[in-house]
PDBQT receptor file of N, H, CA, C and O in Angstrom, charges set to zero:
ATOM      1  N   MET A   1       0.851  -1.179   0.000  1.00  0.00    +0.000 N 
ATOM      2  CA  MET A   1       0.000   0.000   0.000  1.00  0.00    +0.000 C 
ATOM      3  C   MET A   1       0.892   1.236   0.000  1.00  0.00    +0.000 C 
ATOM      4  O   MET A   1       1.883   1.304   0.727  1.00  0.00    +0.000 OA
ATOM      5  N   CYS A   2       0.529   2.191  -0.812  1.00  0.00    +0.000 N 
ATOM      6  H   CYS A   2      -0.276   2.136  -1.402  1.00  0.00    +0.000 HD
ATOM      7  CA  CYS A   2       1.332   3.404  -0.940  1.00  0.00    +0.000 C 
ATOM      8  C   CYS A   2       0.902   4.455   0.081  1.00  0.00    +0.000 C 
ATOM      9  O   CYS A   2      -0.278   4.561   0.412  1.00  0.00    +0.000 OA
ATOM     10  N   PRO A   3       1.868   5.231   0.577  1.00  0.00    +0.000 N 
ATOM     11  CA  PRO A   3       1.543   6.261   1.568  1.00  0.00    +0.000 C 
ATOM     12  C   PRO A   3       0.751   7.420   0.961  1.00  0.00    +0.000 C 
ATOM     13  O   PRO A   3       0.690   7.577  -0.259  1.00  0.00    +0.000 OA
ATOM     14  N   MET A   4       0.154   8.216   1.822  1.00  0.00    +0.000 N 
ATOM     15  H   MET A   4       0.202   8.088   2.813  1.00  0.00    +0.000 HD
ATOM     16  CA  MET A   4      -0.603   9.377   1.380  1.00  0.00    +0.000 C 
ATOM     17  C   MET A   4       0.306  10.287   0.543  1.00  0.00    +0.000 C 
ATOM     18  O   MET A   4       1.486  10.456   0.851  1.00  0.00    +0.000 OA
ATOM     19  N   GLY A   5      -0.255  10.858  -0.501  1.00  0.00    +0.000 N 
ATOM     20  H   GLY A   5      -1.214  10.721  -0.751  1.00  0.00    +0.000 HD
ATOM     21  CA  GLY A   5       0.509  11.728  -1.384  1.00  0.00    +0.000 C 
ATOM     22  C   GLY A   5       1.204  10.979  -2.503  1.00  0.00    +0.000 C 
ATOM     23  O   GLY A   5       1.979  11.552  -3.269  1.00  0.00    +0.000 OA
ATOM     24  N   THR A   6       0.912   9.670  -2.587  1.00  0.00    +0.000 N 
ATOM     25  H   THR A   6       0.282   9.204  -1.965  1.00  0.00    +0.000 HD
ATOM     26  CA  THR A   6       1.467   8.848  -3.659  1.00  0.00    +0.000 C 
ATOM     27  C   THR A   6       0.359   7.964  -4.223  1.00  0.00    +0.000 C 
ATOM     28  O   THR A   6      -0.730   7.878  -3.655  1.00  0.00    +0.000 OA
ATOM     29  N   PHE A   7       0.647   7.314  -5.337  1.00  0.00    +0.000 N 
ATOM     30  H   PHE A   7       1.532   7.384  -5.798  1.00  0.00    +0.000 HD
ATOM     31  CA  PHE A   7      -0.293   6.345  -5.896  1.00  0.00    +0.000 C 
ATOM     32  C   PHE A   7       0.502   5.174  -6.450  1.00  0.00    +0.000 C 
ATOM     33  O   PHE A   7       1.703   5.287  -6.693  1.00  0.00    +0.000 OA
ATOM     34  N   ALA A   8      -0.169   4.059  -6.646  1.00  0.00    +0.000 N 
ATOM     35  H   ALA A   8      -1.145   3.967  -6.449  1.00  0.00    +0.000 HD
ATOM     36  CA  ALA A   8       0.492   2.835  -7.097  1.00  0.00    +0.000 C 
ATOM     37  C   ALA A   8       0.629   2.804  -8.617  1.00  0.00    +0.000 C 
ATOM     38  O   ALA A   8      -0.259   3.243  -9.349  1.00  0.00    +0.000 OA
ATOM     39  N   HIS A   9       1.753   2.281  -9.066  1.00  0.00    +0.000 N 
ATOM     40  H   HIS A   9       2.474   1.925  -8.472  1.00  0.00    +0.000 HD
ATOM     41  CA  HIS A   9       2.003   2.051 -10.482  1.00  0.00    +0.000 C 
ATOM     42  C   HIS A   9       2.518   0.625 -10.621  1.00  0.00    +0.000 C 
ATOM     43  O   HIS A   9       3.398   0.206  -9.869  1.00  0.00    +0.000 OA
ATOM     44  N   THR A  10       1.976  -0.120 -11.574  1.00  0.00    +0.000 N 
ATOM     45  H   THR A  10       1.261   0.220 -12.185  1.00  0.00    +0.000 HD
ATOM     46  CA  THR A  10       2.437  -1.479 -11.844  1.00  0.00    +0.000 C 
ATOM     47  C   THR A  10       3.429  -1.436 -13.003  1.00  0.00    +0.000 C 
ATOM     48  O   THR A  10       3.106  -0.959 -14.091  1.00  0.00    +0.000 OA
ATOM     49  N   VAL A  11       4.624  -1.934 -12.763  1.00  0.00    +0.000 N 
ATOM     50  H   VAL A  11       4.887  -2.322 -11.879  1.00  0.00    +0.000 HD
ATOM     51  CA  VAL A  11       5.687  -1.912 -13.763  1.00  0.00    +0.000 C 
ATOM     52  C   VAL A  11       5.306  -2.811 -14.934  1.00  0.00    +0.000 C 
ATOM     53  O   VAL A  11       4.850  -3.940 -14.754  1.00  0.00    +0.000 OA
ATOM     54  N   ARG A  12       5.505  -2.278 -16.138  1.00  0.00    +0.000 N 
ATOM     55  H   ARG A  12       5.876  -1.360 -16.284  1.00  0.00    +0.000 HD
ATOM     56  CA  ARG A  12       5.211  -3.008 -17.373  1.00  0.00    +0.000 C 
ATOM     57  C   ARG A  12       6.503  -3.375 -18.096  1.00  0.00    +0.000 C 
ATOM     58  O   ARG A  12       7.587  -2.911 -17.745  1.00  0.00    +0.000 OA
ATOM     59  N   TYR A  13       6.359  -4.207 -19.097  1.00  0.00    +0.000 N 
ATOM     60  H   TYR A  13       5.477  -4.584 -19.382  1.00  0.00    +0.000 HD
ATOM     61  CA  TYR A  13       7.487  -4.646 -19.915  1.00  0.00    +0.000 C 
ATOM     62  C   TYR A  13       8.258  -3.444 -20.447  1.00  0.00    +0.000 C 
ATOM     63  O   TYR A  13       7.667  -2.512 -20.992  1.00  0.00    +0.000 OA
ATOM     64  N   ARG A  14       9.564  -3.468 -20.288  1.00  0.00    +0.000 N 
ATOM     65  H   ARG A  14      10.044  -4.225 -19.846  1.00  0.00    +0.000 HD
ATOM     66  CA  ARG A  14      10.504  -2.457 -20.776  1.00  0.00    +0.000 C 
ATOM     67  C   ARG A  14      10.440  -1.114 -20.058  1.00  0.00    +0.000 C 
ATOM     68  O   ARG A  14      11.075  -0.161 -20.508  1.00  0.00    +0.000 OA
ATOM     69  N   GLU A  15       9.704  -1.004 -18.969  1.00  0.00    +0.000 N 
ATOM     70  H   GLU A  15       9.188  -1.779 -18.603  1.00  0.00    +0.000 HD
ATOM     71  CA  GLU A  15       9.697   0.248 -18.220  1.00  0.00    +0.000 C 
ATOM     72  C   GLU A  15      10.919   0.318 -17.309  1.00  0.00    +0.000 C 
ATOM     73  O   GLU A  15      11.305  -0.667 -16.679  1.00  0.00    +0.000 OA
ATOM     74  N   THR A  16      11.507   1.488 -17.258  1.00  0.00    +0.000 N 
ATOM     75  H   THR A  16      11.193   2.288 -17.770  1.00  0.00    +0.000 HD
ATOM     76  CA  THR A  16      12.589   1.783 -16.324  1.00  0.00    +0.000 C 
ATOM     77  C   THR A  16      12.091   2.878 -15.394  1.00  0.00    +0.000 C 
ATOM     78  O   THR A  16      11.053   3.488 -15.649  1.00  0.00    +0.000 OA
ATOM     79  N   LEU A  17      12.824   3.128 -14.322  1.00  0.00    +0.000 N 
ATOM     80  H   LEU A  17      13.667   2.632 -14.114  1.00  0.00    +0.000 HD
ATOM     81  CA  LEU A  17      12.417   4.222 -13.431  1.00  0.00    +0.000 C 
ATOM     82  C   LEU A  17      12.433   5.549 -14.168  1.00  0.00    +0.000 C 
ATOM     83  O   LEU A  17      11.587   6.407 -13.917  1.00  0.00    +0.000 OA
ATOM     84  N   TRP A  18      13.383   5.729 -15.072  1.00  0.00    +0.000 N 
ATOM     85  H   TRP A  18      14.071   5.032 -15.276  1.00  0.00    +0.000 HD
ATOM     86  CA  TRP A  18      13.454   6.975 -15.837  1.00  0.00    +0.000 C 
ATOM     87  C   TRP A  18      12.196   7.155 -16.692  1.00  0.00    +0.000 C 
ATOM     88  O   TRP A  18      11.627   8.246 -16.735  1.00  0.00    +0.000 OA
ATOM     89  N   VAL A  19      11.768   6.106 -17.361  1.00  0.00    +0.000 N 
ATOM     90  H   VAL A  19      12.230   5.220 -17.327  1.00  0.00    +0.000 HD
ATOM     91  CA  VAL A  19      10.557   6.158 -18.197  1.00  0.00    +0.000 C 
ATOM     92  C   VAL A  19       9.333   6.448 -17.333  1.00  0.00    +0.000 C 
ATOM     93  O   VAL A  19       8.488   7.263 -17.703  1.00  0.00    +0.000 OA
ATOM     94  N   ILE A  20       9.238   5.788 -16.191  1.00  0.00    +0.000 N 
ATOM     95  H   ILE A  20       9.925   5.126 -15.890  1.00  0.00    +0.000 HD
ATOM     96  CA  ILE A  20       8.098   5.991 -15.294  1.00  0.00    +0.000 C 
ATOM     97  C   ILE A  20       8.101   7.416 -14.744  1.00  0.00    +0.000 C 
ATOM     98  O   ILE A  20       7.055   8.063 -14.689  1.00  0.00    +0.000 OA
ATOM     99  N   ALA A  21       9.273   7.903 -14.339  1.00  0.00    +0.000 N 
ATOM    100  H   ALA A  21      10.122   7.377 -14.384  1.00  0.00    +0.000 HD
ATOM    101  CA  ALA A  21       9.373   9.267 -13.810  1.00  0.00    +0.000 C 
ATOM    102  C   ALA A  21       8.940  10.281 -14.861  1.00  0.00    +0.000 C 
ATOM    103  O   ALA A  21       8.212  11.226 -14.555  1.00  0.00    +0.000 OA
ATOM    104  N   ARG A  22       9.377  10.089 -16.073  1.00  0.00    +0.000 N 
ATOM    105  H   ARG A  22       9.968   9.321 -16.321  1.00  0.00    +0.000 HD
ATOM    106  CA  ARG A  22       9.011  11.009 -17.164  1.00  0.00    +0.000 C 
ATOM    107  C   ARG A  22       7.501  10.956 -17.430  1.00  0.00    +0.000 C 
ATOM    108  O   ARG A  22       6.867  11.987 -17.655  1.00  0.00    +0.000 OA
ATOM    109  N   LYS A  23       6.942   9.760 -17.401  1.00  0.00    +0.000 N 
ATOM    110  H   LYS A  23       7.457   8.923 -17.217  1.00  0.00    +0.000 HD
ATOM    111  CA  LYS A  23       5.503   9.586 -17.645  1.00  0.00    +0.000 C 
ATOM    112  C   LYS A  23       4.670  10.389 -16.652  1.00  0.00    +0.000 C 
ATOM    113  O   LYS A  23       3.649  10.972 -17.019  1.00  0.00    +0.000 OA
ATOM    114  N   TYR A  24       5.107  10.417 -15.396  1.00  0.00    +0.000 N 
ATOM    115  H   TYR A  24       5.936   9.944 -15.098  1.00  0.00    +0.000 HD
ATOM    116  CA  TYR A  24       4.341  11.077 -14.345  1.00  0.00    +0.000 C 
ATOM    117  C   TYR A  24       4.913  12.439 -13.942  1.00  0.00    +0.000 C 
ATOM    118  O   TYR A  24       4.516  13.003 -12.923  1.00  0.00    +0.000 OA
ATOM    119  N   ASN A  25       5.843  12.964 -14.742  1.00  0.00    +0.000 N 
ATOM    120  H   ASN A  25       6.165  12.506 -15.570  1.00  0.00    +0.000 HD
ATOM    121  CA  ASN A  25       6.413  14.293 -14.523  1.00  0.00    +0.000 C 
ATOM    122  C   ASN A  25       7.020  14.427 -13.124  1.00  0.00    +0.000 C 
ATOM    123  O   ASN A  25       6.768  15.398 -12.411  1.00  0.00    +0.000 OA
ATOM    124  N   THR A  26       7.820  13.437 -12.755  1.00  0.00    +0.000 N 
ATOM    125  H   THR A  26       8.025  12.648 -13.334  1.00  0.00    +0.000 HD
ATOM    126  CA  THR A  26       8.533  13.463 -11.477  1.00  0.00    +0.000 C 
ATOM    127  C   THR A  26       9.973  13.056 -11.742  1.00  0.00    +0.000 C 
ATOM    128  O   THR A  26      10.390  13.009 -12.900  1.00  0.00    +0.000 OA
ATOM    129  N   THR A  27      10.734  12.763 -10.713  1.00  0.00    +0.000 N 
ATOM    130  H   THR A  27      10.395  12.801  -9.773  1.00  0.00    +0.000 HD
ATOM    131  CA  THR A  27      12.132  12.377 -10.883  1.00  0.00    +0.000 C 
ATOM    132  C   THR A  27      12.367  10.964 -10.356  1.00  0.00    +0.000 C 
ATOM    133  O   THR A  27      11.598  10.440  -9.551  1.00  0.00    +0.000 OA
ATOM    134  N   VAL A  28      13.441  10.374 -10.832  1.00  0.00    +0.000 N 
ATOM    135  H   VAL A  28      14.066  10.800 -11.487  1.00  0.00    +0.000 HD
ATOM    136  CA  VAL A  28      13.837   9.055 -10.337  1.00  0.00    +0.000 C 
ATOM    137  C   VAL A  28      14.116   9.138  -8.840  1.00  0.00    +0.000 C 
ATOM    138  O   VAL A  28      13.710   8.253  -8.086  1.00  0.00    +0.000 OA
ATOM    139  N   ASN A  29      14.803  10.189  -8.403  1.00  0.00    +0.000 N 
ATOM    140  H   ASN A  29      15.133  10.907  -9.015  1.00  0.00    +0.000 HD
ATOM    141  CA  ASN A  29      15.109  10.334  -6.975  1.00  0.00    +0.000 C 
ATOM    142  C   ASN A  29      13.848  10.443  -6.131  1.00  0.00    +0.000 C 
ATOM    143  O   ASN A  29      13.800   9.904  -5.025  1.00  0.00    +0.000 OA
ATOM    144  N   ALA A  30      12.824  11.131  -6.635  1.00  0.00    +0.000 N 
ATOM    145  H   ALA A  30      12.864  11.569  -7.533  1.00  0.00    +0.000 HD
ATOM    146  CA  ALA A  30      11.562  11.245  -5.892  1.00  0.00    +0.000 C 
ATOM    147  C   ALA A  30      10.884   9.881  -5.775  1.00  0.00    +0.000 C 
ATOM    148  O   ALA A  30      10.320   9.558  -4.729  1.00  0.00    +0.000 OA
ATOM    149  N   ILE A  31      10.934   9.088  -6.832  1.00  0.00    +0.000 N 
ATOM    150  H   ILE A  31      11.392   9.351  -7.681  1.00  0.00    +0.000 HD
ATOM    151  CA  ILE A  31      10.349   7.743  -6.788  1.00  0.00    +0.000 C 
ATOM    152  C   ILE A  31      11.129   6.868  -5.806  1.00  0.00    +0.000 C 
ATOM    153  O   ILE A  31      10.532   6.141  -5.012  1.00  0.00    +0.000 OA
ATOM    154  N   LEU A  32      12.443   6.936  -5.859  1.00  0.00    +0.000 N 
ATOM    155  H   LEU A  32      12.928   7.526  -6.505  1.00  0.00    +0.000 HD
ATOM    156  CA  LEU A  32      13.263   6.142  -4.940  1.00  0.00    +0.000 C 
ATOM    157  C   LEU A  32      13.016   6.534  -3.487  1.00  0.00    +0.000 C 
ATOM    158  O   LEU A  32      13.057   5.682  -2.600  1.00  0.00    +0.000 OA
ATOM    159  N   ALA A  33      12.760   7.816  -3.238  1.00  0.00    +0.000 N 
ATOM    160  H   ALA A  33      12.726   8.509  -3.959  1.00  0.00    +0.000 HD
ATOM    161  CA  ALA A  33      12.540   8.290  -1.868  1.00  0.00    +0.000 C 
ATOM    162  C   ALA A  33      11.299   7.666  -1.234  1.00  0.00    +0.000 C 
ATOM    163  O   ALA A  33      11.269   7.443  -0.023  1.00  0.00    +0.000 OA
ATOM    164  N   VAL A  34      10.277   7.383  -2.040  1.00  0.00    +0.000 N 
ATOM    165  H   VAL A  34      10.301   7.565  -3.023  1.00  0.00    +0.000 HD
ATOM    166  CA  VAL A  34       9.041   6.806  -1.486  1.00  0.00    +0.000 C 
ATOM    167  C   VAL A  34       8.984   5.284  -1.649  1.00  0.00    +0.000 C 
ATOM    168  O   VAL A  34       7.991   4.652  -1.291  1.00  0.00    +0.000 OA
ATOM    169  N   ASN A  35      10.050   4.709  -2.190  1.00  0.00    +0.000 N 
ATOM    170  H   ASN A  35      10.857   5.223  -2.481  1.00  0.00    +0.000 HD
ATOM    171  CA  ASN A  35      10.136   3.258  -2.379  1.00  0.00    +0.000 C 
ATOM    172  C   ASN A  35      11.461   2.730  -1.838  1.00  0.00    +0.000 C 
ATOM    173  O   ASN A  35      12.274   2.210  -2.602  1.00  0.00    +0.000 OA
ATOM    174  N   PRO A  36      11.690   2.857  -0.530  1.00  0.00    +0.000 N 
ATOM    175  CA  PRO A  36      12.966   2.388   0.010  1.00  0.00    +0.000 C 
ATOM    176  C   PRO A  36      13.138   0.888  -0.229  1.00  0.00    +0.000 C 
ATOM    177  O   PRO A  36      12.212   0.096  -0.048  1.00  0.00    +0.000 OA
ATOM    178  N   GLY A  37      14.325   0.534  -0.630  1.00  0.00    +0.000 N 
ATOM    179  H   GLY A  37      15.077   1.177  -0.777  1.00  0.00    +0.000 HD
ATOM    180  CA  GLY A  37      14.616  -0.883  -0.807  1.00  0.00    +0.000 C 
ATOM    181  C   GLY A  37      14.430  -1.414  -2.216  1.00  0.00    +0.000 C 
ATOM    182  O   GLY A  37      14.823  -2.548  -2.487  1.00  0.00    +0.000 OA
ATOM    183  N   ILE A  38      13.840  -0.636  -3.133  1.00  0.00    +0.000 N 
ATOM    184  H   ILE A  38      13.520   0.285  -2.913  1.00  0.00    +0.000 HD
ATOM    185  CA  ILE A  38      13.724  -1.170  -4.493  1.00  0.00    +0.000 C 
ATOM    186  C   ILE A  38      15.060  -1.024  -5.204  1.00  0.00    +0.000 C 
ATOM    187  O   ILE A  38      15.829  -0.103  -4.929  1.00  0.00    +0.000 OA
ATOM    188  N   ASP A  39      15.319  -1.931  -6.108  1.00  0.00    +0.000 N 
ATOM    189  H   ASP A  39      14.694  -2.679  -6.332  1.00  0.00    +0.000 HD
ATOM    190  CA  ASP A  39      16.539  -1.891  -6.907  1.00  0.00    +0.000 C 
ATOM    191  C   ASP A  39      16.199  -1.217  -8.229  1.00  0.00    +0.000 C 
ATOM    192  O   ASP A  39      15.497  -1.804  -9.053  1.00  0.00    +0.000 OA
ATOM    193  N   PRO A  40      16.684   0.009  -8.450  1.00  0.00    +0.000 N 
ATOM    194  CA  PRO A  40      16.316   0.725  -9.674  1.00  0.00    +0.000 C 
ATOM    195  C   PRO A  40      16.828   0.058 -10.946  1.00  0.00    +0.000 C 
ATOM    196  O   PRO A  40      16.362   0.376 -12.040  1.00  0.00    +0.000 OA
ATOM    197  N   TYR A  41      17.775  -0.860 -10.816  1.00  0.00    +0.000 N 
ATOM    198  H   TYR A  41      18.153  -1.119  -9.927  1.00  0.00    +0.000 HD
ATOM    199  CA  TYR A  41      18.330  -1.545 -11.982  1.00  0.00    +0.000 C 
ATOM    200  C   TYR A  41      17.704  -2.914 -12.206  1.00  0.00    +0.000 C 
ATOM    201  O   TYR A  41      18.083  -3.629 -13.134  1.00  0.00    +0.000 OA
ATOM    202  N   ASN A  42      16.749  -3.280 -11.359  1.00  0.00    +0.000 N 
ATOM    203  H   ASN A  42      16.441  -2.699 -10.605  1.00  0.00    +0.000 HD
ATOM    204  CA  ASN A  42      16.147  -4.606 -11.471  1.00  0.00    +0.000 C 
ATOM    205  C   ASN A  42      14.651  -4.550 -11.166  1.00  0.00    +0.000 C 
ATOM    206  O   ASN A  42      14.169  -5.245 -10.272  1.00  0.00    +0.000 OA
ATOM    207  N   LEU A  43      13.920  -3.722 -11.910  1.00  0.00    +0.000 N 
ATOM    208  H   LEU A  43      14.312  -3.158 -12.637  1.00  0.00    +0.000 HD
ATOM    209  CA  LEU A  43      12.465  -3.694 -11.752  1.00  0.00    +0.000 C 
ATOM    210  C   LEU A  43      11.894  -4.944 -12.399  1.00  0.00    +0.000 C 
ATOM    211  O   LEU A  43      12.414  -5.428 -13.404  1.00  0.00    +0.000 OA
ATOM    212  N   ARG A  44      10.830  -5.458 -11.823  1.00  0.00    +0.000 N 
ATOM    213  H   ARG A  44      10.407  -5.065 -11.007  1.00  0.00    +0.000 HD
ATOM    214  CA  ARG A  44      10.191  -6.662 -12.350  1.00  0.00    +0.000 C 
ATOM    215  C   ARG A  44       8.825  -6.316 -12.930  1.00  0.00    +0.000 C 
ATOM    216  O   ARG A  44       8.107  -5.482 -12.377  1.00  0.00    +0.000 OA
ATOM    217  N   ILE A  45       8.467  -6.945 -14.031  1.00  0.00    +0.000 N 
ATOM    218  H   ILE A  45       9.050  -7.622 -14.480  1.00  0.00    +0.000 HD
ATOM    219  CA  ILE A  45       7.137  -6.778 -14.598  1.00  0.00    +0.000 C 
ATOM    220  C   ILE A  45       6.130  -7.200 -13.540  1.00  0.00    +0.000 C 
ATOM    221  O   ILE A  45       6.259  -8.269 -12.943  1.00  0.00    +0.000 OA
ATOM    222  N   GLY A  46       5.128  -6.359 -13.308  1.00  0.00    +0.000 N 
ATOM    223  H   GLY A  46       5.023  -5.491 -13.793  1.00  0.00    +0.000 HD
ATOM    224  CA  GLY A  46       4.111  -6.647 -12.305  1.00  0.00    +0.000 C 
ATOM    225  C   GLY A  46       4.429  -6.086 -10.932  1.00  0.00    +0.000 C 
ATOM    226  O   GLY A  46       3.571  -6.075 -10.050  1.00  0.00    +0.000 OA
ATOM    227  N   GLN A  47       5.664  -5.618 -10.744  1.00  0.00    +0.000 N 
ATOM    228  H   GLN A  47       6.361  -5.628 -11.461  1.00  0.00    +0.000 HD
ATOM    229  CA  GLN A  47       6.055  -5.019  -9.463  1.00  0.00    +0.000 C 
ATOM    230  C   GLN A  47       5.271  -3.722  -9.259  1.00  0.00    +0.000 C 
ATOM    231  O   GLN A  47       5.119  -2.931 -10.191  1.00  0.00    +0.000 OA
ATOM    232  N   ILE A  48       4.780  -3.509  -8.052  1.00  0.00    +0.000 N 
ATOM    233  H   ILE A  48       4.903  -4.151  -7.296  1.00  0.00    +0.000 HD
ATOM    234  CA  ILE A  48       4.034  -2.293  -7.743  1.00  0.00    +0.000 C 
ATOM    235  C   ILE A  48       4.953  -1.337  -7.008  1.00  0.00    +0.000 C 
ATOM    236  O   ILE A  48       5.541  -1.681  -5.982  1.00  0.00    +0.000 OA
ATOM    237  N   ILE A  49       5.070  -0.123  -7.549  1.00  0.00    +0.000 N 
ATOM    238  H   ILE A  49       4.593   0.156  -8.382  1.00  0.00    +0.000 HD
ATOM    239  CA  ILE A  49       5.863   0.915  -6.906  1.00  0.00    +0.000 C 
ATOM    240  C   ILE A  49       4.971   2.127  -6.663  1.00  0.00    +0.000 C 
ATOM    241  O   ILE A  49       3.954   2.310  -7.331  1.00  0.00    +0.000 OA
ATOM    242  N   CYS A  50       5.366   2.941  -5.707  1.00  0.00    +0.000 N 
ATOM    243  H   CYS A  50       6.192   2.792  -5.165  1.00  0.00    +0.000 HD
ATOM    244  CA  CYS A  50       4.603   4.143  -5.375  1.00  0.00    +0.000 C 
ATOM    245  C   CYS A  50       5.189   5.333  -6.127  1.00  0.00    +0.000 C 
ATOM    246  O   CYS A  50       6.406   5.482  -6.235  1.00  0.00    +0.000 OA
ATOM    247  N   ILE A  51       4.307   6.167  -6.637  1.00  0.00    +0.000 N 
ATOM    248  H   ILE A  51       3.318   6.045  -6.549  1.00  0.00    +0.000 HD
ATOM    249  CA  ILE A  51       4.702   7.359  -7.384  1.00  0.00    +0.000 C 
ATOM    250  C   ILE A  51       4.243   8.582  -6.601  1.00  0.00    +0.000 C 
ATOM    251  O   ILE A  51       3.065   8.688  -6.259  1.00  0.00    +0.000 OA
ATOM    252  N   PRO A  52       5.163   9.513  -6.310  1.00  0.00    +0.000 N 
ATOM    253  CA  PRO A  52       4.757  10.713  -5.580  1.00  0.00    +0.000 C 
ATOM    254  C   PRO A  52       3.962  11.655  -6.478  1.00  0.00    +0.000 C 
ATOM    255  O   PRO A  52       4.297  11.845  -7.647  1.00  0.00    +0.000 OA
ATOM    256  N   MET A  53       2.916  12.234  -5.922  1.00  0.00    +0.000 N 
ATOM    257  H   MET A  53       2.644  12.079  -4.973  1.00  0.00    +0.000 HD
ATOM    258  CA  MET A  53       2.162  13.248  -6.655  1.00  0.00    +0.000 C 
ATOM    259  C   MET A  53       2.858  14.584  -6.442  1.00  0.00    +0.000 C 
ATOM    260  O   MET A  53       3.239  14.927  -5.323  1.00  0.00    +0.000 OA
ATOM    261  N   THR A  54       3.019  15.329  -7.519  1.00  0.00    +0.000 N 
ATOM    262  H   THR A  54       2.709  15.050  -8.428  1.00  0.00    +0.000 HD
ATOM    263  CA  THR A  54       3.671  16.631  -7.449  1.00  0.00    +0.000 C 
ATOM    264  C   THR A  54       2.736  17.690  -7.996  1.00  0.00    +0.000 C 
ATOM    265  O   THR A  54       1.679  17.377  -8.544  1.00  0.00    +0.000 OA
ATOM    266  N   ASN A  55       3.128  18.941  -7.846  1.00  0.00    +0.000 N 
ATOM    267  H   ASN A  55       3.987  19.195  -7.401  1.00  0.00    +0.000 HD
ATOM    268  CA  ASN A  55       2.340  20.041  -8.408  1.00  0.00    +0.000 C 
ATOM    269  C   ASN A  55       2.286  19.956  -9.922  1.00  0.00    +0.000 C 
ATOM    270  O   ASN A  55       1.351  20.465 -10.541  1.00  0.00    +0.000 OA
ATOM    271  N   ASN A  56       3.283  19.316 -10.524  1.00  0.00    +0.000 N 
ATOM    272  H   ASN A  56       4.042  18.903 -10.021  1.00  0.00    +0.000 HD
ATOM    273  CA  ASN A  56       3.353  19.193 -11.983  1.00  0.00    +0.000 C 
ATOM    274  C   ASN A  56       2.674  17.937 -12.504  1.00  0.00    +0.000 C 
ATOM    275  O   ASN A  56       2.732  17.656 -13.701  1.00  0.00    +0.000 OA
ATOM    276  N   PHE A  57       2.033  17.179 -11.628  1.00  0.00    +0.000 N 
ATOM    277  H   PHE A  57       1.986  17.406 -10.655  1.00  0.00    +0.000 HD
ATOM    278  CA  PHE A  57       1.484  15.878 -11.987  1.00  0.00    +0.000 C 
ATOM    279  C   PHE A  57       0.509  15.941 -13.153  1.00  0.00    +0.000 C 
ATOM    280  O   PHE A  57       0.526  15.059 -14.012  1.00  0.00    +0.000 OA
ATOM    281  N   PHE A  58      -0.335  16.953 -13.205  1.00  0.00    +0.000 N 
ATOM    282  H   PHE A  58      -0.349  17.670 -12.507  1.00  0.00    +0.000 HD
ATOM    283  CA  PHE A  58      -1.396  16.996 -14.212  1.00  0.00    +0.000 C 
ATOM    284  C   PHE A  58      -1.018  17.769 -15.464  1.00  0.00    +0.000 C 
ATOM    285  O   PHE A  58      -1.888  18.042 -16.291  1.00  0.00    +0.000 OA
ATOM    286  N   ARG A  59       0.227  18.126 -15.630  1.00  0.00    +0.000 N 
ATOM    287  H   ARG A  59       0.934  17.903 -14.958  1.00  0.00    +0.000 HD
ATOM    288  CA  ARG A  59       0.644  18.858 -16.831  1.00  0.00    +0.000 C 
ATOM    289  C   ARG A  59       0.816  17.941 -18.002  1.00  0.00    +0.000 C 
ATOM    290  O   ARG A  59       1.164  18.391 -19.094  1.00  0.00    +0.000 OA
TER     291      ARG A  59
């Protein structure tokens, strides 16, 4: 379950943290901050990660 101010994202085939961060207008560091313990170089298809909502989220 993701903490308040974030939402869940399910990793898809060929997605990297950089691609996910760009999709949601955030940064890799911001995603890592709300997902302690994930390996940014070894995301798994179907893995659920939390994405922080930012002021730029809806742009």
